[in-house]
All heavy atoms as TSV, in Angstrom:
chain	resi	resn	atom	element	x	y	z
A	1	LYS	N	N	10.739	-1.011	19.422
A	1	LYS	CA	C	11.882	-0.704	20.251
A	1	LYS	C	C	13.107	-0.377	19.389
A	1	LYS	O	O	13.815	0.564	19.660
A	1	LYS	CB	C	12.162	-1.884	21.177
A	1	LYS	CG	C	13.341	-1.703	22.065
A	1	LYS	CD	C	13.502	-2.911	22.974
A	1	LYS	CE	C	14.737	-2.744	23.811
A	1	LYS	NZ	N	14.925	-3.822	24.741
A	2	TYR	N	N	13.349	-1.186	18.335
A	2	TYR	CA	C	14.554	-1.004	17.535
A	2	TYR	C	C	14.347	-0.070	16.337
A	2	TYR	O	O	15.314	0.429	15.783
A	2	TYR	CB	C	15.072	-2.354	17.042
A	2	TYR	CG	C	15.447	-3.273	18.176
A	2	TYR	CD1	C	14.647	-4.345	18.520
A	2	TYR	CD2	C	16.599	-3.031	18.921
A	2	TYR	CE1	C	14.986	-5.176	19.572
A	2	TYR	CE2	C	16.937	-3.851	19.979
A	2	TYR	CZ	C	16.133	-4.928	20.297
A	2	TYR	OH	O	16.466	-5.731	21.335
A	3	SER	N	N	13.116	0.137	15.945
A	3	SER	CA	C	12.864	0.929	14.741
A	3	SER	C	C	12.293	2.312	15.036
A	3	SER	O	O	12.043	3.069	14.114
A	3	SER	CB	C	11.917	0.180	13.814
A	3	SER	OG	O	10.656	0.034	14.429
A	4	ASP	N	N	12.058	2.629	16.290
A	4	ASP	CA	C	11.490	3.914	16.697
A	4	ASP	C	C	10.082	4.161	16.169
A	4	ASP	O	O	9.638	5.293	16.108
A	4	ASP	CB	C	12.406	5.078	16.296
A	4	ASP	CG	C	13.704	5.071	17.078
A	4	ASP	OD1	O	13.693	4.629	18.243
A	4	ASP	OD2	O	14.730	5.499	16.521
A	5	ILE	N	N	9.402	3.109	15.724
A	5	ILE	CA	C	7.988	3.219	15.353
A	5	ILE	C	C	7.255	2.056	16.002
A	5	ILE	O	O	7.860	1.036	16.342
A	5	ILE	CB	C	7.764	3.211	13.821
A	5	ILE	CG1	C	8.304	1.930	13.181
A	5	ILE	CG2	C	8.350	4.438	13.174
A	5	ILE	CD1	C	7.979	1.785	11.707
A	6	GLY	N	N	5.957	2.221	16.155
A	6	GLY	CA	C	5.159	1.162	16.756
A	6	GLY	C	C	5.002	-0.036	15.840
A	6	GLY	O	O	5.235	0.040	14.630
A	7	ILE	N	N	4.569	-1.137	16.400
A	7	ILE	CA	C	4.416	-2.379	15.653
A	7	ILE	C	C	3.375	-2.242	14.549
A	7	ILE	O	O	3.563	-2.745	13.435
A	7	ILE	CB	C	4.109	-3.571	16.602
A	7	ILE	CG1	C	4.200	-4.905	15.868
A	7	ILE	CG2	C	2.750	-3.430	17.241
A	7	ILE	CD1	C	5.607	-5.349	15.632
A	8	HIS	N	N	2.280	-1.531	14.833
A	8	HIS	CA	C	1.237	-1.335	13.825
A	8	HIS	C	C	1.801	-0.575	12.622
A	8	HIS	O	O	1.590	-0.968	11.473
A	8	HIS	CB	C	0.036	-0.606	14.431
A	8	HIS	CG	C	-1.020	-0.288	13.433
A	8	HIS	ND1	N	-1.813	-1.256	12.875
A	8	HIS	CD2	C	-1.399	0.884	12.880
A	8	HIS	CE1	C	-2.638	-0.687	12.019
A	8	HIS	NE2	N	-2.411	0.608	12.004
A	9	LYS	N	N	2.521	0.493	12.871
A	9	LYS	CA	C	3.105	1.300	11.806
A	9	LYS	C	C	4.142	0.490	11.023
A	9	LYS	O	O	4.238	0.582	9.800
A	9	LYS	CB	C	3.735	2.561	12.403
A	9	LYS	CG	C	4.266	3.534	11.399
A	9	LYS	CD	C	3.156	4.290	10.747
A	9	LYS	CE	C	3.721	5.500	10.020
A	9	LYS	NZ	N	2.705	6.277	9.376
A	10	TYR	N	N	4.921	-0.316	11.722
A	10	TYR	CA	C	5.926	-1.155	11.079
A	10	TYR	C	C	5.277	-2.133	10.099
A	10	TYR	O	O	5.700	-2.254	8.945
A	10	TYR	CB	C	6.726	-1.913	12.144
A	10	TYR	CG	C	7.730	-2.868	11.562
A	10	TYR	CD1	C	8.934	-2.395	11.031
A	10	TYR	CD2	C	7.489	-4.235	11.548
A	10	TYR	CE1	C	9.864	-3.283	10.490
A	10	TYR	CE2	C	8.415	-5.111	11.012
A	10	TYR	CZ	C	9.594	-4.632	10.489
A	10	TYR	OH	O	10.505	-5.503	9.947
A	11	PHE	N	N	4.234	-2.822	10.549
A	11	PHE	CA	C	3.555	-3.774	9.675
A	11	PHE	C	C	2.830	-3.064	8.533
A	11	PHE	O	O	2.765	-3.582	7.415
A	11	PHE	CB	C	2.603	-4.681	10.457
A	11	PHE	CG	C	3.321	-5.790	11.156
A	11	PHE	CD1	C	3.345	-5.850	12.537
A	11	PHE	CD2	C	4.000	-6.768	10.445
A	11	PHE	CE1	C	4.030	-6.872	13.193
A	11	PHE	CE2	C	4.687	-7.796	11.085
A	11	PHE	CZ	C	4.696	-7.841	12.466
A	12	LEU	N	N	2.295	-1.882	8.790
A	12	LEU	CA	C	1.664	-1.115	7.725
A	12	LEU	C	C	2.689	-0.779	6.646
A	12	LEU	O	O	2.417	-0.906	5.454
A	12	LEU	CB	C	1.024	0.160	8.277
A	12	LEU	CG	C	0.354	1.057	7.242
A	12	LEU	CD1	C	-0.781	0.318	6.535
A	12	LEU	CD2	C	-0.166	2.320	7.904
A	13	LYS	N	N	3.878	-0.363	7.048
A	13	LYS	CA	C	4.931	-0.058	6.078
A	13	LYS	C	C	5.310	-1.293	5.262
A	13	LYS	O	O	5.544	-1.203	4.056
A	13	LYS	CB	C	6.157	0.537	6.772
A	13	LYS	CG	C	5.936	1.961	7.240
A	13	LYS	CD	C	7.214	2.554	7.806
A	13	LYS	CE	C	7.017	3.998	8.177
A	13	LYS	NZ	N	6.841	4.876	7.035
A	14	LEU	N	N	5.365	-2.456	5.896
A	14	LEU	CA	C	5.638	-3.695	5.167
A	14	LEU	C	C	4.533	-3.997	4.157
A	14	LEU	O	O	4.802	-4.393	3.019
A	14	LEU	CB	C	5.780	-4.865	6.137
A	14	LEU	CG	C	7.019	-4.902	7.011
A	14	LEU	CD1	C	6.956	-6.092	7.964
A	14	LEU	CD2	C	8.281	-4.967	6.173
A	15	LYS	N	N	3.276	-3.797	4.581
A	15	LYS	CA	C	2.154	-4.038	3.684
A	15	LYS	C	C	2.182	-3.085	2.493
A	15	LYS	O	O	1.919	-3.489	1.358
A	15	LYS	CB	C	0.820	-3.885	4.429
A	15	LYS	CG	C	0.467	-5.028	5.327
A	15	LYS	CD	C	-0.897	-4.769	5.947
A	15	LYS	CE	C	-1.431	-5.949	6.694
A	15	LYS	NZ	N	-2.810	-5.720	7.147
A	16	ILE	N	N	2.503	-1.824	2.733
A	16	ILE	CA	C	2.550	-0.838	1.654
A	16	ILE	C	C	3.676	-1.190	0.680
A	16	ILE	O	O	3.507	-1.093	-0.540
A	16	ILE	CB	C	2.699	0.590	2.205
A	16	ILE	CG1	C	1.477	0.974	3.059
A	16	ILE	CG2	C	2.911	1.598	1.078
A	16	ILE	CD1	C	0.133	0.930	2.358
A	17	ALA	N	N	4.809	-1.622	1.189
A	17	ALA	CA	C	5.914	-2.042	0.316
A	17	ALA	C	C	5.490	-3.219	-0.557
A	17	ALA	O	O	5.796	-3.265	-1.759
A	17	ALA	CB	C	7.142	-2.395	1.148
A	18	THR	N	N	4.769	-4.163	0.027
A	18	THR	CA	C	4.266	-5.306	-0.733
A	18	THR	C	C	3.225	-4.845	-1.750
A	18	THR	O	O	3.209	-5.321	-2.893
A	18	THR	CB	C	3.662	-6.361	0.218
A	18	THR	OG1	O	4.670	-6.752	1.150
A	18	THR	CG2	C	3.164	-7.578	-0.549
A	19	ALA	N	N	2.371	-3.905	-1.359
A	19	ALA	CA	C	1.355	-3.376	-2.269
A	19	ALA	C	C	2.008	-2.711	-3.476
A	19	ALA	O	O	1.535	-2.865	-4.609
A	19	ALA	CB	C	0.451	-2.383	-1.538
A	20	ILE	N	N	3.096	-2.003	-3.263
A	20	ILE	CA	C	3.795	-1.347	-4.370
A	20	ILE	C	C	4.306	-2.396	-5.361
A	20	ILE	O	O	4.174	-2.228	-6.579
A	20	ILE	CB	C	4.933	-0.456	-3.835
A	20	ILE	CG1	C	4.331	0.770	-3.141
A	20	ILE	CG2	C	5.892	-0.051	-4.953
A	20	ILE	CD1	C	5.328	1.604	-2.374
A	21	LYS	N	N	4.853	-3.482	-4.849
A	21	LYS	CA	C	5.307	-4.568	-5.731
A	21	LYS	C	C	4.135	-5.150	-6.503
A	21	LYS	O	O	4.235	-5.428	-7.700
A	21	LYS	CB	C	5.985	-5.662	-4.923
A	21	LYS	CG	C	7.339	-5.278	-4.393
A	21	LYS	CD	C	7.952	-6.413	-3.606
A	21	LYS	CE	C	9.262	-5.992	-2.985
A	21	LYS	NZ	N	9.866	-7.028	-2.168
A	22	MET	N	N	3.013	-5.351	-5.815
A	22	MET	CA	C	1.842	-5.929	-6.457
A	22	MET	C	C	1.273	-4.989	-7.510
A	22	MET	O	O	0.826	-5.435	-8.574
A	22	MET	CB	C	0.787	-6.287	-5.409
A	22	MET	CG	C	1.230	-7.419	-4.489
A	22	MET	SD	S	0.058	-7.755	-3.167
A	22	MET	CE	C	-1.147	-8.730	-4.078
A	23	LEU	N	N	1.282	-3.684	-7.239
A	23	LEU	CA	C	0.839	-2.715	-8.235
A	23	LEU	C	C	1.714	-2.800	-9.484
A	23	LEU	O	O	1.224	-2.746	-10.606
A	23	LEU	CB	C	0.890	-1.292	-7.670
A	23	LEU	CG	C	-0.205	-0.885	-6.707
A	23	LEU	CD1	C	0.141	0.441	-6.043
A	23	LEU	CD2	C	-1.547	-0.794	-7.419
A	24	GLY	N	N	3.008	-2.940	-9.266
A	24	GLY	CA	C	3.939	-3.077	-10.380
A	24	GLY	C	C	3.713	-4.342	-11.191
A	24	GLY	O	O	3.997	-4.382	-12.390
A	25	ASP	N	N	3.185	-5.371	-10.532
A	25	ASP	CA	C	2.880	-6.632	-11.206
A	25	ASP	C	C	1.528	-6.599	-11.910
A	25	ASP	O	O	1.124	-7.592	-12.515
A	25	ASP	CB	C	2.889	-7.791	-10.211
A	25	ASP	CG	C	4.280	-8.091	-9.678
A	25	ASP	OD1	O	5.272	-7.677	-10.320
A	25	ASP	OD2	O	4.373	-8.738	-8.618
A	26	GLY	N	N	0.808	-5.468	-11.784
A	26	GLY	CA	C	-0.468	-5.319	-12.476
A	26	GLY	C	C	-1.675	-5.844	-11.727
A	26	GLY	O	O	-2.750	-5.994	-12.308
A	27	LYS	N	N	-1.537	-6.128	-10.441
A	27	LYS	CA	C	-2.673	-6.623	-9.653
A	27	LYS	C	C	-3.716	-5.522	-9.459
A	27	LYS	O	O	-3.396	-4.346	-9.382
A	27	LYS	CB	C	-2.208	-7.106	-8.278
A	27	LYS	CG	C	-1.129	-8.149	-8.308
A	27	LYS	CD	C	-1.653	-9.468	-8.787
A	27	LYS	CE	C	-0.534	-10.508	-8.663
A	27	LYS	NZ	N	-0.780	-11.677	-9.432
A	28	ASP	N	N	-4.977	-5.933	-9.362
A	28	ASP	CA	C	-6.070	-4.997	-9.090
A	28	ASP	C	C	-5.993	-4.502	-7.658
A	28	ASP	O	O	-5.572	-5.242	-6.759
A	28	ASP	CB	C	-7.434	-5.680	-9.274
A	28	ASP	CG	C	-7.751	-5.997	-10.713
A	28	ASP	OD1	O	-7.227	-5.307	-11.606
A	28	ASP	OD2	O	-8.533	-6.937	-10.928
A	29	ILE	N	N	-6.453	-3.287	-7.445
A	29	ILE	CA	C	-6.430	-2.694	-6.110
A	29	ILE	C	C	-7.285	-3.514	-5.145
A	29	ILE	O	O	-6.891	-3.751	-4.010
A	29	ILE	CB	C	-6.871	-1.222	-6.165
A	29	ILE	CG1	C	-5.822	-0.427	-6.952
A	29	ILE	CG2	C	-7.056	-0.648	-4.770
A	29	ILE	CD1	C	-6.229	0.967	-7.314
A	30	SER	N	N	-8.415	-4.004	-5.611
A	30	SER	CA	C	-9.266	-4.813	-4.730
A	30	SER	C	C	-8.570	-6.120	-4.345
A	30	SER	O	O	-8.662	-6.568	-3.205
A	30	SER	CB	C	-10.613	-5.104	-5.399
A	30	SER	OG	O	-10.434	-5.809	-6.606
A	31	GLU	N	N	-7.838	-6.719	-5.282
A	31	GLU	CA	C	-7.101	-7.944	-4.988
A	31	GLU	C	C	-5.971	-7.678	-3.981
A	31	GLU	O	O	-5.751	-8.462	-3.061
A	31	GLU	CB	C	-6.514	-8.514	-6.280
A	31	GLU	CG	C	-5.745	-9.793	-6.092
A	31	GLU	CD	C	-5.149	-10.319	-7.386
A	31	GLU	OE1	O	-5.396	-9.749	-8.460
A	31	GLU	OE2	O	-4.409	-11.311	-7.290
A	32	ILE	N	N	-5.278	-6.570	-4.160
A	32	ILE	CA	C	-4.206	-6.200	-3.233
A	32	ILE	C	C	-4.776	-6.007	-1.835
A	32	ILE	O	O	-4.234	-6.506	-0.852
A	32	ILE	CB	C	-3.479	-4.930	-3.705
A	32	ILE	CG1	C	-2.762	-5.186	-5.034
A	32	ILE	CG2	C	-2.489	-4.439	-2.655
A	32	ILE	CD1	C	-2.236	-3.934	-5.712
A	33	SER	N	N	-5.880	-5.289	-1.749
A	33	SER	CA	C	-6.525	-5.027	-0.470
A	33	SER	C	C	-6.889	-6.327	0.243
A	33	SER	O	O	-6.618	-6.489	1.436
A	33	SER	CB	C	-7.769	-4.166	-0.697
A	33	SER	OG	O	-8.477	-3.978	0.490
A	34	ARG	N	N	-7.491	-7.252	-0.486
A	34	ARG	CA	C	-7.874	-8.548	0.097
A	34	ARG	C	C	-6.643	-9.357	0.495
A	34	ARG	O	O	-6.579	-9.907	1.591
A	34	ARG	CB	C	-8.701	-9.365	-0.902
A	34	ARG	CG	C	-10.147	-9.012	-0.966
A	34	ARG	CD	C	-10.933	-10.059	-1.753
A	34	ARG	NE	N	-10.318	-10.412	-3.028
A	34	ARG	CZ	C	-10.506	-9.773	-4.184
A	34	ARG	NH1	N	-11.303	-8.724	-4.218
A	34	ARG	NH2	N	-9.919	-10.173	-5.293
A	35	THR	N	N	-5.664	-9.431	-0.389
A	35	THR	CA	C	-4.472	-10.240	-0.139
A	35	THR	C	C	-3.719	-9.772	1.097
A	35	THR	O	O	-3.216	-10.585	1.879
A	35	THR	CB	C	-3.534	-10.205	-1.361
A	35	THR	OG1	O	-4.239	-10.705	-2.501
A	35	THR	CG2	C	-2.278	-11.028	-1.132
A	36	LEU	N	N	-3.657	-8.461	1.287
A	36	LEU	CA	C	-2.916	-7.905	2.415
A	36	LEU	C	C	-3.779	-7.714	3.657
A	36	LEU	O	O	-3.356	-7.107	4.630
A	36	LEU	CB	C	-2.257	-6.582	2.000
A	36	LEU	CG	C	-1.229	-6.719	0.875
A	36	LEU	CD1	C	-0.660	-5.361	0.503
A	36	LEU	CD2	C	-0.116	-7.682	1.261
A	37	SER	N	N	-4.998	-8.227	3.618
A	37	SER	CA	C	-5.917	-8.251	4.773
A	37	SER	C	C	-6.304	-6.871	5.293
A	37	SER	O	O	-6.438	-6.667	6.503
A	37	SER	CB	C	-5.323	-9.085	5.917
A	37	SER	OG	O	-5.094	-10.399	5.491
A	38	PHE	N	N	-6.499	-5.918	4.391
A	38	PHE	CA	C	-7.070	-4.636	4.805
A	38	PHE	C	C	-8.565	-4.841	4.980
A	38	PHE	O	O	-9.165	-5.667	4.290
A	38	PHE	CB	C	-6.786	-3.551	3.762
A	38	PHE	CG	C	-5.384	-3.014	3.835
A	38	PHE	CD1	C	-4.363	-3.585	3.100
A	38	PHE	CD2	C	-5.076	-1.943	4.660
A	38	PHE	CE1	C	-3.070	-3.104	3.169
A	38	PHE	CE2	C	-3.787	-1.451	4.741
A	38	PHE	CZ	C	-2.779	-2.033	3.991
A	39	SER	N	N	-9.187	-4.094	5.876
A	39	SER	CA	C	-10.603	-4.296	6.175
A	39	SER	C	C	-11.502	-3.913	5.005
A	39	SER	O	O	-12.598	-4.435	4.880
A	39	SER	CB	C	-11.003	-3.521	7.426
A	39	SER	OG	O	-10.747	-2.139	7.266
A	40	SER	N	N	-11.042	-3.007	4.154
A	40	SER	CA	C	-11.799	-2.628	2.968
A	40	SER	C	C	-10.853	-2.001	1.949
A	40	SER	O	O	-9.735	-1.589	2.287
A	40	SER	CB	C	-12.910	-1.628	3.314
A	40	SER	OG	O	-12.353	-0.361	3.629
A	41	GLN	N	N	-11.327	-1.922	0.728
A	41	GLN	CA	C	-10.534	-1.295	-0.321
A	41	GLN	C	C	-10.348	0.192	-0.029
A	41	GLN	O	O	-9.275	0.747	-0.281
A	41	GLN	CB	C	-11.227	-1.492	-1.671
A	41	GLN	CG	C	-10.433	-0.965	-2.836
A	41	GLN	CD	C	-11.102	-1.276	-4.162
A	41	GLN	OE1	O	-11.820	-2.267	-4.291
A	41	GLN	NE2	N	-10.869	-0.439	-5.141
A	42	ASN	N	N	-11.364	0.826	0.529
A	42	ASN	CA	C	-11.256	2.252	0.873
A	42	ASN	C	C	-10.207	2.483	1.955
A	42	ASN	O	O	-9.440	3.452	1.883
A	42	ASN	CB	C	-12.605	2.805	1.332
A	42	ASN	CG	C	-13.562	2.999	0.182
A	42	ASN	OD1	O	-13.151	3.125	-0.963
A	42	ASN	ND2	N	-14.840	2.998	0.489
A	43	TYR	N	N	-10.164	1.616	2.947
A	43	TYR	CA	C	-9.156	1.754	4.002
A	43	TYR	C	C	-7.755	1.566	3.428
A	43	TYR	O	O	-6.826	2.302	3.752
A	43	TYR	CB	C	-9.412	0.760	5.138
A	43	TYR	CG	C	-8.395	0.881	6.242
A	43	TYR	CD1	C	-8.440	1.951	7.137
A	43	TYR	CD2	C	-7.365	-0.035	6.366
A	43	TYR	CE1	C	-7.487	2.091	8.132
A	43	TYR	CE2	C	-6.407	0.097	7.361
A	43	TYR	CZ	C	-6.476	1.168	8.240
A	43	TYR	OH	O	-5.523	1.306	9.224
A	44	PHE	N	N	-7.613	0.570	2.552
A	44	PHE	CA	C	-6.323	0.354	1.909
A	44	PHE	C	C	-5.893	1.589	1.118
A	44	PHE	O	O	-4.752	2.049	1.248
A	44	PHE	CB	C	-6.376	-0.864	0.978
A	44	PHE	CG	C	-5.217	-0.912	0.016
A	44	PHE	CD1	C	-3.929	-1.127	0.465
A	44	PHE	CD2	C	-5.414	-0.714	-1.339
A	44	PHE	CE1	C	-2.851	-1.154	-0.417
A	44	PHE	CE2	C	-4.351	-0.743	-2.224
A	44	PHE	CZ	C	-3.072	-0.956	-1.759
A	45	SER	N	N	-6.790	2.124	0.318
A	45	SER	CA	C	-6.450	3.294	-0.502
A	45	SER	C	C	-6.057	4.488	0.359
A	45	SER	O	O	-5.098	5.197	0.053
A	45	SER	CB	C	-7.623	3.668	-1.414
A	45	SER	OG	O	-7.836	2.650	-2.364
A	46	GLY	N	N	-6.786	4.696	1.462
A	46	GLY	CA	C	-6.460	5.790	2.371
A	46	GLY	C	C	-5.118	5.597	3.048
A	46	GLY	O	O	-4.314	6.533	3.143
A	47	ALA	N	N	-4.848	4.378	3.510
A	47	ALA	CA	C	-3.569	4.091	4.154
A	47	ALA	C	C	-2.422	4.230	3.161
A	47	ALA	O	O	-1.366	4.778	3.485
A	47	ALA	CB	C	-3.589	2.675	4.742
A	48	PHE	N	N	-2.634	3.763	1.942
A	48	PHE	CA	C	-1.616	3.868	0.907
A	48	PHE	C	C	-1.300	5.339	0.630
A	48	PHE	O	O	-0.136	5.726	0.547
A	48	PHE	CB	C	-2.103	3.179	-0.377
A	48	PHE	CG	C	-1.035	3.023	-1.417
A	48	PHE	CD1	C	-0.294	1.864	-1.495
A	48	PHE	CD2	C	-0.770	4.031	-2.335
A	48	PHE	CE1	C	0.698	1.702	-2.448
A	48	PHE	CE2	C	0.218	3.894	-3.288
A	48	PHE	CZ	C	0.960	2.725	-3.350
A	49	LYS	N	N	-2.332	6.146	0.528
A	49	LYS	CA	C	-2.129	7.575	0.251
A	49	LYS	C	C	-1.420	8.273	1.413
A	49	LYS	O	O	-0.553	9.117	1.198
A	49	LYS	CB	C	-3.452	8.261	-0.059
A	49	LYS	CG	C	-3.267	9.689	-0.517
A	49	LYS	CD	C	-4.512	10.284	-1.098
A	49	LYS	CE	C	-4.189	11.658	-1.667
A	49	LYS	NZ	N	-5.302	12.213	-2.400
A	50	ARG	N	N	-1.777	7.935	2.646
A	50	ARG	CA	C	-1.099	8.536	3.801
A	50	ARG	C	C	0.389	8.190	3.809
A	50	ARG	O	O	1.221	9.023	4.154
A	50	ARG	CB	C	-1.743	8.055	5.109
A	50	ARG	CG	C	-3.003	8.792	5.474
A	50	ARG	CD	C	-3.459	8.473	6.894
A	50	ARG	NE	N	-3.659	7.053	7.145
A	50	ARG	CZ	C	-4.755	6.373	6.820
A	50	ARG	NH1	N	-5.762	6.985	6.220
A	50	ARG	NH2	N	-4.857	5.083	7.096
A	51	GLU	N	N	0.730	6.987	3.422
A	51	GLU	CA	C	2.127	6.538	3.470
A	51	GLU	C	C	2.950	7.014	2.278
A	51	GLU	O	O	4.133	7.283	2.417
A	51	GLU	CB	C	2.197	5.010	3.562
A	51	GLU	CG	C	1.706	4.462	4.879
A	51	GLU	CD	C	2.525	4.946	6.053
A	51	GLU	OE1	O	3.763	4.897	6.005
A	51	GLU	OE2	O	1.917	5.401	7.047
A	52	THR	N	N	2.340	7.083	1.100
A	52	THR	CA	C	3.103	7.398	-0.109
A	52	THR	C	C	2.850	8.802	-0.648
A	52	THR	O	O	3.643	9.308	-1.435
A	52	THR	CB	C	2.792	6.405	-1.241
A	52	THR	OG1	O	1.423	6.563	-1.646
A	52	THR	CG2	C	3.064	4.978	-0.822
A	53	GLY	N	N	1.715	9.386	-0.266
A	53	GLY	CA	C	1.337	10.686	-0.823
A	53	GLY	C	C	0.518	10.577	-2.098
A	53	GLY	O	O	0.123	11.586	-2.673
A	54	PHE	N	N	0.286	9.356	-2.558
A	54	PHE	CA	C	-0.471	9.125	-3.789
A	54	PHE	C	C	-1.492	8.021	-3.566
A	54	PHE	O	O	-1.250	7.105	-2.790
A	54	PHE	CB	C	0.461	8.663	-4.926
A	54	PHE	CG	C	1.538	9.631	-5.268
A	54	PHE	CD1	C	2.806	9.487	-4.722
A	54	PHE	CD2	C	1.305	10.676	-6.136
A	54	PHE	CE1	C	3.814	10.373	-5.031
A	54	PHE	CE2	C	2.312	11.572	-6.455
A	54	PHE	CZ	C	3.567	11.424	-5.904
A	55	SER	N	N	-2.601	8.097	-4.311
A	55	SER	CA	C	-3.540	6.981	-4.294
A	55	SER	C	C	-2.886	5.819	-5.037
A	55	SER	O	O	-1.949	6.023	-5.829
A	55	SER	CB	C	-4.844	7.369	-4.990
A	55	SER	OG	O	-4.628	7.500	-6.385
A	56	PRO	N	N	-3.336	4.584	-4.813
A	56	PRO	CA	C	-2.738	3.454	-5.525
A	56	PRO	C	C	-2.801	3.608	-7.049
A	56	PRO	O	O	-1.838	3.294	-7.753
A	56	PRO	CB	C	-3.562	2.251	-5.067
A	56	PRO	CG	C	-4.116	2.655	-3.743
A	56	PRO	CD	C	-4.341	4.137	-3.842
A	57	THR	N	N	-3.911	4.119	-7.564
A	57	THR	CA	C	-4.062	4.285	-9.010
A	57	THR	C	C	-3.061	5.300	-9.548
A	57	THR	O	O	-2.380	5.040	-10.545
A	57	THR	CB	C	-5.496	4.734	-9.348
A	57	THR	OG1	O	-6.411	3.764	-8.825
A	57	THR	CG2	C	-5.697	4.871	-10.840
A	58	VAL	N	N	-2.956	6.435	-8.886
A	58	VAL	CA	C	-2.010	7.466	-9.328
A	58	VAL	C	C	-0.582	6.961	-9.190
A	58	VAL	O	O	0.254	7.188	-10.070
A	58	VAL	CB	C	-2.224	8.786	-8.540
A	58	VAL	CG1	C	-1.109	9.775	-8.811
A	58	VAL	CG2	C	-3.572	9.387	-8.879
A	59	TYR	N	N	-0.286	6.247	-8.118
A	59	TYR	CA	C	1.058	5.707	-7.917
A	59	TYR	C	C	1.432	4.788	-9.072
A	59	TYR	O	O	2.528	4.879	-9.623
A	59	TYR	CB	C	1.130	4.944	-6.592
A	59	TYR	CG	C	2.540	4.650	-6.151
A	59	TYR	CD1	C	3.224	5.538	-5.335
A	59	TYR	CD2	C	3.199	3.500	-6.562
A	59	TYR	CE1	C	4.530	5.286	-4.936
A	59	TYR	CE2	C	4.497	3.230	-6.169
A	59	TYR	CZ	C	5.156	4.127	-5.352
A	59	TYR	OH	O	6.446	3.881	-4.974
A	60	ARG	N	N	0.508	3.909	-9.459
A	60	ARG	CA	C	0.776	2.992	-10.572
A	60	ARG	C	C	1.003	3.765	-11.872
A	60	ARG	O	O	1.930	3.488	-12.615
A	60	ARG	CB	C	-0.369	2.009	-10.754
A	60	ARG	CG	C	-0.107	1.028	-11.879
A	60	ARG	CD	C	-1.268	0.139	-12.285
A	60	ARG	NE	N	-2.306	-0.075	-11.348
A	60	ARG	CZ	C	-2.612	-1.263	-10.822
A	60	ARG	NH1	N	-1.913	-2.327	-11.117
A	60	ARG	NH2	N	-3.621	-1.383	-9.997
A	61	GLU	N	N	0.156	4.764	-12.141
A	61	GLU	CA	C	0.221	5.497	-13.401
A	61	GLU	C	C	1.418	6.446	-13.465
A	61	GLU	O	O	2.074	6.539	-14.499
A	61	GLU	CB	C	-1.068	6.289	-13.619
A	61	GLU	CG	C	-2.261	5.391	-13.868
A	61	GLU	CD	C	-3.576	6.143	-13.877
A	61	GLU	OE1	O	-3.580	7.378	-13.643
A	61	GLU	OE2	O	-4.605	5.498	-14.081
A	62	LYS	N	N	1.697	7.167	-12.381
A	62	LYS	CA	C	2.710	8.225	-12.422
A	62	LYS	C	C	4.091	7.751	-11.987
A	62	LYS	O	O	5.087	8.132	-12.583
A	62	LYS	CB	C	2.301	9.392	-11.524
A	62	LYS	CG	C	0.959	9.966	-11.826
A	62	LYS	CD	C	1.050	11.071	-12.817
A	62	LYS	CE	C	-0.347	11.639	-12.989
A	62	LYS	NZ	N	-0.507	12.535	-14.036
A	63	ILE	N	N	4.155	6.937	-10.967
A	63	ILE	CA	C	5.457	6.568	-10.380
A	63	ILE	C	C	6.006	5.305	-11.043
A	63	ILE	O	O	7.155	5.288	-11.468
A	63	ILE	CB	C	5.343	6.360	-8.860
A	63	ILE	CG1	C	4.714	7.585	-8.178
A	63	ILE	CG2	C	6.693	6.000	-8.258
A	63	ILE	CD1	C	5.494	8.868	-8.342
A	64	LEU	N	N	5.199	4.273	-11.121
A	64	LEU	CA	C	5.703	2.996	-11.628
A	64	LEU	C	C	5.907	3.000	-13.131
A	64	LEU	O	O	6.726	2.257	-13.635
A	64	LEU	CB	C	4.767	1.855	-11.221
A	64	LEU	CG	C	4.675	1.593	-9.720
A	64	LEU	CD1	C	3.669	0.479	-9.449
A	64	LEU	CD2	C	6.021	1.231	-9.146
A	65	ARG	N	N	5.180	3.827	-13.840
A	65	ARG	CA	C	5.300	3.837	-15.299
A	65	ARG	C	C	6.200	4.944	-15.814
A	65	ARG	O	O	6.269	5.177	-17.000
A	65	ARG	CB	C	3.910	3.956	-15.918
A	65	ARG	CG	C	3.092	2.714	-15.639
A	65	ARG	CD	C	1.908	2.595	-16.508
A	65	ARG	NE	N	1.219	1.353	-16.190
A	65	ARG	CZ	C	-0.074	1.204	-16.233
A	65	ARG	NH1	N	-0.839	2.196	-16.617
A	65	ARG	NH2	N	-0.617	0.053	-15.942
A	66	SER	N	N	6.880	5.622	-14.914
A	66	SER	CA	C	7.763	6.712	-15.379
A	66	SER	C	C	9.187	6.242	-15.523
A	66	SER	O	O	9.572	5.166	-15.265
A	66	SER	CB	C	7.710	7.884	-14.424
A	66	SER	OG	O	8.047	7.504	-13.117
């Protein structure tokens, strides 16, 4: 109601923001996926790419290390 996006999308954005922090801390993608309760590592990677435009691995290598 207040954010102009649905609750699912809102929580997904929160999870992706947390995933970005975890990537910066050097956590494994599989650990991030489990910690944030994604149904699978593949689903997490796909959702991450849809939200950021990059796979988690590329995001860590290109964005966080630049």
